[in-house]
ZAMARGU-4260 file (C-alpha; in steps of 0.2 Angstrom, whole numbers, plus 5000, padded with zeros to 4 digits):
<rodrens>
0) 4836/4979/5055 | 4853/4979/5048 | 4870/4987/5056 | 4878/5004/5052 | 4895/5000/5045
5) 4910/5002/5060 | 4917/5016/5049 | 4914/5021/5033 | 4932/5024/5023 | 4937/5029/5005
10) 4949/5022/4996 | 4953/5034/4980 | 4967/5027/4967 | 4975/5040/4954 | 4972/5025/4942
15) 4956/5015/4939 | 4944/5005/4953 | 4936/4993/4946 | 4956/4982/4941 | 4955/4964/4947
20) 4968/4967/4959 | 4958/4973/4971 | 4947/4959/4973 | 4959/4950/4986 | 4959/4967/4996
25) 4942/4967/4998 | 4942/4949/5005 | 4951/4957/5022 | 4940/4970/5024 | 4931/4966/5038
30) 4915/4965/5036 | 4908/4981/5047 | 4921/4993/5038 | 4911/5000/5025 | 4923/5007/5007
35) 4921/5016/4996 | 4931/5016/4979 | 4936/5027/4968 | 4946/5027/4952 | 4952/5046/4946
40) 4959/5038/4930 | 4972/5051/4926 | 4984/5040/4923 | 4985/5029/4906 | 4996/5018/4899
45) 5011/5027/4908 | 5012/5033/4928 | 5024/5042/4923 | 5008/5054/4918 | 5005/5055/4938
50) 5016/5069/4940 | 5011/5085/4945 | 4993/5078/4949 | 4997/5082/4965 | 4980/5098/4968
55) 4970/5087/4953 | 4972/5074/4966 | 4968/5085/4983 | 4954/5092/4972 | 4945/5080/4965
60) 4944/5070/4983 | 4939/5089/4992 | 4925/5085/4979 | 4921/5069/4983 | 4920/5070/5003
65) 4909/5085/5002 | 4896/5071/4994 | 4899/5056/5004 | 4907/5063/5020 | 4917/5048/5026
70) 4926/5045/5043 | 4943/5041/5035 | 4953/5042/5016 | 4968/5029/5011 | 4976/5039/4995
75) 4985/5025/4988 | 4998/5023/4972 | 5017/5025/4979 | 5023/5033/4960 | 5009/5048/4966
80) 5017/5052/4981 | 5035/5050/4973 | 5031/5061/4959 | 5022/5074/4967 | 5036/5076/4981
85) 5022/5084/4997 | 5007/5077/4992 | 5008/5067/5008 | 5007/5085/5018 | 4993/5091/5005
90) 4980/5079/5009 | 4985/5080/5027 | 4983/5099/5027 | 4968/5098/5016 | 4957/5087/5027
95) 4953/5083/5044 | 4950/5065/5045 | 4960/5052/5046 | 4969/5047/5030 | 4985/5036/5025
100) 4995/5036/5009 | 5002/5022/5005 | 5022/5023/5006 | 5015/5030/5025 | 5007/5015/5032
105) 5020/5002/5025 | 5034/5015/5033 | 5024/5016/5050 | 5021/4995/5049 | 5038/4993/5044
110) 5046/5006/5057 | 5035/4997/5071 | 5044/4982/5068 | 5060/4987/5068 | 5062/4983/5048
115) 5080/4995/5046 | 5086/4987/5030 | 5073/4975/5019 | 5069/4971/5002 | 5057/4980/4989
120) 5049/4972/4977 | 5039/4982/4966 | 5030/4979/4948 | 5038/4998/4943 | 5053/5003/4932
125) 5069/5006/4939 | 5069/5024/4940 | 5051/5024/4954 | 5059/5010/4963 | 5074/5023/4964
130) 5061/5035/4970 | 5053/5024/4985 | 5069/5019/4991 | 5076/5037/4994 | 5059/5041/5003
135) 5063/5027/5011 | 5079/5032/5017 | 5075/5046/5020 | 5065/5037/5037 | 5082/5030/5041
140) 5076/5014/5028 | 5087/5005/5023 | 5079/4997/5004 | 5088/4987/4992 | 5077/4981/4975
145) 5082/4970/4961 | 5088/4973/4945 | 5077/4964/4934 | 5061/4973/4931 | 5042/4969/4923
150) 5042/4974/4906 | 5027/4982/4909 | 5020/4985/4928 | 5005/4978/4921 | 5013/4962/4917
155) 5010/4959/4937 | 4991/4958/4935 | 4996/4940/4924 | 5006/4933/4938 | 5003/4919/4949
160) 5004/4916/4967 | 5019/4902/4963 | 5026/4914/4952 | 5023/4929/4964 | 5033/4915/4977
165) 5048/4911/4966 | 5053/4930/4960 | 5053/4934/4979 | 5063/4918/4984 | 5073/4921/4971
170) 5076/4940/4976 | 5076/4935/4994 | 5093/4928/4989 | 5101/4941/4982 | 5098/4950/4996
175) 5110/4949/5006 | 5100/4951/5027 | 5085/4958/5028 | 5074/4963/5040 | 5056/4961/5030
180) 5049/4962/5012 | 5041/4975/5009 | 5029/4973/4995 | 5024/4992/4986 | 5009/4991/4971
185) 4998/4979/4972 | 4994/4975/4956 | 5010/4965/4961 | 5000/4953/4971 | 5006/4941/4987
190) 4992/4940/4999 | 4986/4924/4996 | 5003/4918/4998 | 5013/4931/5012 | 5010/4921/5026
195) 5015/4908/5018 | 5028/4917/5014 | 5034/4924/5032 | 5032/4906/5039 | 5044/4899/5024
200) 5058/4914/5023 | 5057/4917/5040 | 5056/4936/5038 | 5041/4948/5040 | 5030/4954/5025
205) 5024/4972/5023 | 5010/4973/5008 | 5004/4991/5004 | 4985/4988/5005 | 4986/4978/5020
210) 4997/4992/5029 | 4985/5003/5022 | 4971/4994/5030 | 4978/4995/5048 | 4983/5013/5051
215) 4965/5019/5044 | 4958/5006/5054 | 4972/5012/5069 | 4968/5030/5069 | 4950/5027/5067
220) 4950/5018/5086 | 4948/5002/5080 | 4958/4985/5078 | 4956/4969/5071 | 4962/4950/5073
225) 4964/4945/5054 | 4971/4929/5052 | 4976/4920/5038 | 4987/4936/5029 | 5003/4938/5039
230) 5008/4947/5056 | 5004/4962/5054 | 4984/4961/5053 | 4986/4947/5063 | 4994/4954/5077
235) 4988/4972/5075 | 5003/4982/5083 | 4998/4999/5089 | 5000/5010/5077 | 5012/5024/5079
240) 5015/5035/5065 | 5025/5039/5050
</rodrens>
């Protein structure tokens, strides 16, 4: 008889739950953890359609929770947080289970390693990047990001790991001294080359999806040592909140 999962977790995306960029993330989810993916389909081509959707997301997630009763929840998408001030506090107030957001988990990981100045890499445009940098600054993390941005964030889905590596190398060369590289926006997917970048660039690399996995499992009292995807998942430091 199959053993029940140690944890059942919801992954709530404001957009689709079936994008190909989730494939690499699913590979790092421990086999004894059940992750249920839900896409709320609240934005089309523009991420700015997510602005003003805080209450809608919270209510729809609450309806799903009443049906499925997860033990923890991940709310993905930094644009949701920066376009809806107070989002993290709103979901935390509504749910009595452990939960994380993209920014809360990533900030916790960066601060856990003592990162104070970082290179921020995203597939987003400069106005969204600026909002993310401001959010990081409120947590006493200074972020710099390259001036060049993609024509559209979905262009990142077409990038190969080698192209992501080259983009990172170029951006790092113009960033000055940084304590870490932070990938936000999982369509710009560094997971396959994350360990390689840490070794070659000599710096910590935090990506939002692994950070959310580490954060939510830690809050549920679970600990793993997942090799091949960088220091955060291999070392599994103690979670101390954001």
